[in-house]
Each structure stands twice: as structure tokens, then as C-alpha cells.
C-alpha positions in Angstrom: 0.0 0.0 0.0 1.3 3.4 -0.8 2.4 5.4 2.2 0.2 8.4 1.4 -3.0 6.3 1.4 -2.6 6.1 5.2 -2.9 9.9 5.4 -6.1 9.8 3.2 -7.5 7.2 5.6 -6.6 9.3 8.6 -8.3 12.4 7.0 -11.4 10.4 6.3 -11.5 9.1 9.8 -11.1 12.7 11.2 -13.9 13.9 8.9 -16.1 11.0 10.1 -15.3 11.9 13.7 -16.2 15.5 13.1 -19.4 14.4 11.4 -20.4 12.2 14.3 -19.7 15.0 16.8 -21.9 17.4 14.8 -24.8 14.8 14.9 -24.6 14.6 18.7 -22.6 11.4 18.8 -19.8 13.1 20.6 -18.4 10.0 22.3 -18.1 8.0 19.1 -16.8 11.1 17.3 -13.9 11.4 19.8 -13.1 7.8 19.6 -12.9 7.9 15.8 -10.7 11.0 15.9 -8.3 9.3 18.4 -8.2 6.2 16.3 -7.2 8.3 13.3 -3.8 8.5 15.0 -3.1 4.9 14.0 -2.7 5.4 10.3 -0.6 8.5 11.0 1.7 6.4 13.2 1.9 3.6 10.6 3.0 6.2 8.1 6.2 6.8 10.0 6.6 3.2 11.4 5.6 0.8 8.8 3.5 -2.2 9.9 5.5 -4.7 7.9 8.8 -3.6 9.6 7.2 -3.7 13.0 5.9 -7.2 12.5 9.4 -8.3 11.1 11.1 -6.9 14.2 8.6 -8.7 16.3 9.3 -12.1 14.8 13.0 -11.5 14.8 12.7 -10.8 18.6 10.9 -14.2 18.8 13.7 -15.8 16.8 11.3 -16.8 13.9 13.4 -15.7 10.9 11.1 -17.3 8.3 8.1 -15.3 9.4 10.2 -12.1 9.6 11.4 -12.7 6.1 7.7 -13.3 5.0 6.7 -9.9 6.5 9.6 -8.2 4.8 8.7 -9.7 1.5 5.4 -7.9 1.5 7.3 -4.6 0.9 7.8 -4.7 -2.8 8.9 -1.2 -3.5 10.3 0.3 -0.3 10.6 3.8 -1.8 6.9 4.0 -2.3 5.7 2.0 0.8 8.1 3.4 3.5 9.0 6.7 4.9 12.5 7.8 4.3 13.5 7.2 7.9 12.6 3.5 7.5 14.8 2.9 4.4 17.8 2.0 6.6 15.8 -0.4 8.7 14.4 -2.1 5.7 17.9 -3.0 4.5 19.0 -3.8 8.1 16.2 -6.3 8.5 16.9 -7.8 5.2 20.6 -8.3 6.2 19.6 -9.9 9.5 17.2 -12.3 7.9 19.9 -13.4 5.4 22.8 -13.6 7.9 22.5 -17.3 8.5 21.8 -18.7 5.1 23.7 -16.3 2.8 26.3 -14.4 4.7 28.0 -13.0 1.5 24.8 -10.8 0.8 24.8 -9.3 4.3 27.7 -6.8 3.9 26.2 -4.7 1.1 22.8 -4.6 2.8 24.3 -3.4 6.1 26.4 -0.8 4.3 23.2 0.4 2.6 21.4 0.5 6.0 24.1 2.6 7.5 24.1 4.8 4.4 20.4 5.5 4.8 20.7 5.8 8.6 19.7 3.8 11.7 18.4 5.6 14.7 19.5 3.4 17.5 23.1 3.1 18.5 22.9 -0.7 19.1 21.5 -1.2 15.6 24.3 0.8 14.1 26.8 -1.3 16.2 25.2 -4.6 14.9 25.4 -3.4 11.2 29.0 -2.3 11.8 29.8 -5.7 13.4 28.2 -7.5 10.4 30.3 -5.4 7.9 33.4 -6.2 10.0 32.6 -9.9 9.7 32.2 -9.6 6.0 35.5 -7.7 5.7 37.2 -10.4 7.8 35.8 -13.2 5.6 37.3 -11.4 2.6 40.7 -11.0 4.2 40.6 -7.3 4.8 41.9 -7.4 8.3 42.8 -3.7 8.8 39.3 -2.6 7.7 37.8 -5.3 10.0 39.8 -4.1 13.0 38.7 -0.5 12.4 35.0 -1.6 12.1 35.3 -3.7 15.2 36.6 -0.6 17.2 33.7 1.5 15.9 31.3 -1.2 16.8 32.7 -1.3 20.3 32.4 2.4 20.5 28.7 2.3 19.4 27.9 -0.6 21.7 27.4 1.6 24.8 25.0 -0.9 26.5 27.5 -3.7 26.2 25.1 -6.1 24.4 27.7 -7.2 21.8 30.9 -7.4 23.9 31.0 -11.2 23.5 30.6 -11.1 19.7 33.3 -8.4 19.4 35.7 -10.2 21.7 35.1 -13.4 19.6 35.9 -11.7 16.4 39.0 -10.0 17.8 40.2 -13.5 19.0 39.5 -14.9 15.5 41.6 -12.1 13.9 44.5 -13.0 16.1 44.6 -16.5 14.7 46.8 -16.9 11.7 45.1 -17.5 8.4 45.2 -21.2 7.7 45.5 -20.9 4.0 48.9 -19.1 4.2 50.4 -21.8 6.5 48.7 -24.9 5.0 51.2 -27.1 3.4 51.4 -30.8 2.2 53.7 -32.7 4.5 54.3 -35.3 1.7 55.5 -32.7 -0.7 59.2 -32.6 -1.5 61.1 -29.9 0.4 62.4 -27.3 -2.0 65.0 -25.1 -0.5 68.7 -24.7 0.1 69.0 -28.2 1.7 66.2 -30.0 -0.1 
């Protein structure tokens, strides 16, 4: 549904409320005018994103992905302040099954803007994980420091510590060798 239709519904509800008040149904008129705040609220906080957050909190990623899939054109359906959260939620729902697609979505989410500090910290942490997977250790280190700075509540200290420990481990591909291979060197 287009986001501006919600304003039209709110205007109709206010007009109905005023009509009811003029016809001596003041109680019902007040109720309808108060209920007109719901479409206005849903203009700024999309119902599909709210439901997706709800199911992510309940650890039901499939249902969260289902609610997100109902947003077909995010530029028409969402308010500009919700663009970042749309990409953020897409990244979170794809994190387990397709981690390669998470980094660009999280970068887009940060580009559009996230309101909460812990959401920005989670997005930065996911970007750091993607950078670490691709072998960009310096970028991952900077992103981890930024995520640590953004995580003022300390909710992600364990994940940050675990990623820093993984960064300290040497890359296995550089040190992997075949013990049966003939030694080539000065004495081989």
C-alpha cells in the first residue's frame, strides 16, 4: 500500500469523527478522531517492519522474512526514515543462510541511517565480519573498534571479543602445506 493512502484514511477518519460530533454522537466522534492517529503512526513506522522486528525478537526468521517480502517497493511504501531499517532487517534475515549478501545490505542500511546506537553497532559488526571473511583485516579491525564504541550498552561485547580473537589467529591458507610434498630449498 502506498504510504500516502494512510494519510487519506486518517483524513477520512477525522472527517467522520467531526461528522459524528456534529450529529450529537460526541463520544463516538472522539473515539474515531483518536483512532485516526493509528494510520498516521503507521505512516512513520511501517507495519511490515514492526511485524518483522517482532518475529526477529521471537527468533522466527522465516516469518520475519515473510513480512519483509510484503514490501515490494520500499521507496513507495516506506517513509524515508525507514529505508535503513528495511535493509538492516533484510541483512539480519539473510545472515545465517547467505552471509555474503549481508555486507552490502548493512552498508546500505548505515548509508540510509539507523536511529538506535545498538542497531548501528550490529550493522558495523556484520560489515566487519564480511571484511574479515574477505581477508581485509585492517578494515575489519577499524570496524570492530567502531562497533565497540557504538555498543554503549555492552550487548555485543562477547561477539566483538570473539571476532577479535579470530583475527589474532593466523590465516590457515597461508600456513597450509602438504607434509608429503618434497622440500624445495637450500638443503632439499
